[in-house]
C-alpha positions as CSV (number, residue, x, y, z in Angstrom):
1,M,18.7,-28.1,6.8
2,N,15.9,-30.6,7.3
3,W,12.7,-28.5,7.2
4,K,9.9,-30.4,8.8
5,E,6.3,-29.2,8.5
6,A,3.8,-28.6,11.2
7,K,1.2,-31.4,11.3
8,N,-2.5,-30.4,11.5
9,E,-3.8,-32.8,14.1
10,E,-7.3,-31.3,14.2
11,L,-9.0,-27.9,13.6
12,N,-6.5,-25.2,14.9
13,K,-4.3,-27.8,16.7
14,Y,-0.9,-28.5,15.3
15,D,2.0,-30.7,16.2
16,L,5.1,-28.6,15.8
17,P,8.6,-30.0,15.2
18,G,10.7,-29.7,18.3
19,N,13.2,-27.4,16.7
20,W,10.7,-24.8,15.8
21,L,10.2,-21.5,17.8
22,N,8.9,-21.7,21.4
23,I,5.2,-21.2,21.5
24,E,5.7,-17.7,23.1
25,Y,7.2,-16.5,19.9
26,F,4.1,-17.5,17.9
27,E,1.9,-15.6,20.5
28,A,4.2,-12.5,20.2
29,L,4.2,-12.5,16.4
30,N,0.4,-12.8,16.4
31,I,-0.1,-10.0,18.8
32,L,2.4,-7.7,17.1
33,F,0.8,-8.5,13.7
34,R,-2.5,-7.4,15.1
35,V,-1.2,-4.3,16.9
36,E,0.8,-3.0,13.9
37,N,-2.0,-3.6,11.4
38,S,-4.6,-2.0,13.8
39,L,-2.4,1.1,14.0
40,R,-2.0,1.1,10.2
41,I,-5.8,1.0,9.6
42,F,-6.4,3.5,12.3
43,V,-3.9,6.0,11.0
44,Y,-5.4,5.6,7.5
45,I,-8.9,6.3,8.8
46,I,-7.9,9.4,10.8
47,L,-5.7,10.9,8.0
48,K,-8.2,10.1,5.3
49,N,-11.1,11.7,7.3
50,Q,-9.1,14.8,8.1
51,F,-7.2,15.4,4.9
52,Q,-9.3,13.5,2.3
53,D,-7.2,12.8,-0.9
54,K,-4.2,14.9,0.4
55,W,-3.4,12.4,3.2
56,K,-0.6,10.8,1.1
57,D,1.1,14.2,0.8
58,L,1.5,14.6,4.6
59,S,5.0,15.0,6.0
60,V,6.6,12.2,8.0
61,T,10.1,11.6,9.2
62,S,11.4,8.4,7.7
63,D,13.3,5.7,9.6
64,D,16.5,7.2,8.2
65,S,15.6,10.6,9.8
66,E,14.8,12.3,6.5
67,S,11.8,14.5,6.1
68,S,9.5,13.2,3.4
69,T,5.9,12.5,2.6
70,I,3.9,9.3,3.1
71,N,3.6,9.0,-0.7
72,A,7.3,9.6,-1.4
73,I,8.4,7.0,1.1
74,A,5.9,4.5,-0.2
75,K,6.9,5.1,-3.9
76,K,10.5,4.5,-3.1
77,R,9.8,1.2,-1.2
78,I,7.3,0.0,-3.8
79,S,9.9,0.6,-6.5
80,Q,12.4,-1.5,-4.4
81,D,9.8,-4.2,-4.0
82,K,9.3,-4.5,-7.8
83,N,12.8,-6.0,-8.0
84,Y,11.2,-9.0,-6.2
85,A,7.7,-8.9,-7.6
86,Y,7.7,-12.7,-7.9
87,L,7.7,-12.9,-4.0
88,G,4.6,-12.3,-2.0
89,F,1.9,-9.9,-3.3
90,V,2.3,-6.5,-4.9
91,M,0.9,-4.0,-2.4
92,T,0.4,-0.4,-3.6
93,S,-1.3,1.1,-0.5
94,P,1.2,3.7,0.8
95,L,0.6,2.9,4.5
96,L,1.5,-0.7,3.9
97,H,5.0,0.5,3.1
98,L,5.5,2.6,6.3
99,T,7.3,1.0,9.2
100,S,5.7,0.8,12.7
101,G,8.1,3.5,13.8
102,E,7.0,5.8,11.1
103,L,3.3,5.2,12.0
104,I,4.1,6.1,15.6
105,R,5.9,9.2,14.6
106,I,2.9,10.3,12.6
107,I,0.5,9.7,15.6
108,I,2.6,11.5,18.2
109,S,3.9,14.3,16.0
110,D,3.3,17.9,16.9
111,T,1.4,18.4,13.7
112,Y,-1.0,15.4,13.8
113,W,-1.4,14.5,17.5
114,K,-4.5,16.7,17.7
115,Y,-6.3,14.3,15.4
116,F,-5.3,11.2,17.3
117,K,-5.3,12.2,20.9
118,T,-9.0,11.7,21.6
119,Y,-8.5,8.0,20.8
120,F,-5.7,7.4,23.3
121,P,-6.4,7.1,27.1
122,G,-3.2,9.0,28.2
123,S,-0.8,11.8,27.4
124,R,1.2,11.9,24.3
125,E,4.4,11.1,26.2
126,I,2.9,8.0,27.9
127,I,1.4,6.8,24.6
128,K,4.7,7.3,22.8
129,N,6.5,5.4,25.5
130,K,4.1,2.4,25.4
131,L,4.1,2.3,21.6
132,D,7.9,2.5,21.6
133,E,8.2,-0.3,24.0
134,I,6.0,-2.4,21.8
135,G,8.2,-1.4,18.9
136,N,11.3,-2.4,20.7
137,V,10.0,-6.0,21.3
138,R,8.8,-6.1,17.7
139,N,12.2,-5.2,16.5
140,S,13.9,-7.8,18.7
141,L,11.7,-10.5,17.1
142,A,12.1,-9.1,13.6
143,H,15.8,-9.2,14.0
144,F,15.9,-12.6,15.6
145,R,17.0,-11.4,19.1
146,P,15.7,-13.4,22.0
147,V,12.8,-12.0,24.0
148,K,11.6,-12.9,27.5
149,K,8.1,-14.0,28.4
150,G,7.8,-10.7,30.3
151,D,8.4,-8.8,27.1
152,I,5.5,-10.5,25.5
153,E,3.3,-9.7,28.6
154,L,4.5,-6.1,28.2
155,V,3.3,-6.0,24.6
156,K,-0.1,-7.4,25.7
157,Q,-0.5,-4.9,28.5
158,N,0.7,-1.9,26.4
159,S,-1.6,-2.9,23.5
160,I,-4.6,-3.0,25.9
161,H,-3.6,0.4,27.4
162,T,-3.1,2.1,24.0
163,L,-5.5,0.4,21.6
164,S,-8.6,-0.1,23.6
165,N,-10.4,2.9,22.2
166,I,-9.0,2.3,18.7
167,E,-10.4,-1.2,18.7
168,K,-13.8,0.2,19.5
169,T,-13.4,2.8,16.7
170,L,-12.4,0.1,14.2
C-alpha cells in the first residue's frame, strides 16, 4: 500500500490524499471522541463524589454480560494491554478501560441512575435510547461499517440533547 501523508497547507488546513476517508468521517470521529470522553470524565466525577475511594469497587455489567466491578474489568484489560506495552501509552485509570457501552450501563442502571439523573434533561429511557443511538454509530465507525451523513447529524443532535448539562458541569 502506498501511504501518503496529509500535507499541512497552513494552520489547521490540510490537503488530504484522495483515497483517505470522506471528511464526514473525520467530523464523526471528532464528535464521538469528545462525547465518549466527556461521559468518561462525567462518570468519574459523579462516582468519585458519591463513593469516594470505593468508586472502583462498584458493580457494572461488562460487555460480555458478566457482573463485575469497574476495577476488575480494568485490571483484566490493563493486563491484556501490557502484552503490547510498546504501543501507545500505558493508561492505568480504570475508567479509560471501560467501553462506552459499559459507561452507559453505569449511568442508566437502577443502582446509579439516581446520582446521574439530575444532569440529563429527559427520562432514563429517552437518555438511554439517545446514548445507545450514539453508541450504534460509534460502533459502525469503529468496525469500519459505512455511515450516512444523517447518522452523523443524529450523533450531533443526540449529544446536544444528552450532554448539554454535563458540558456545563464539566
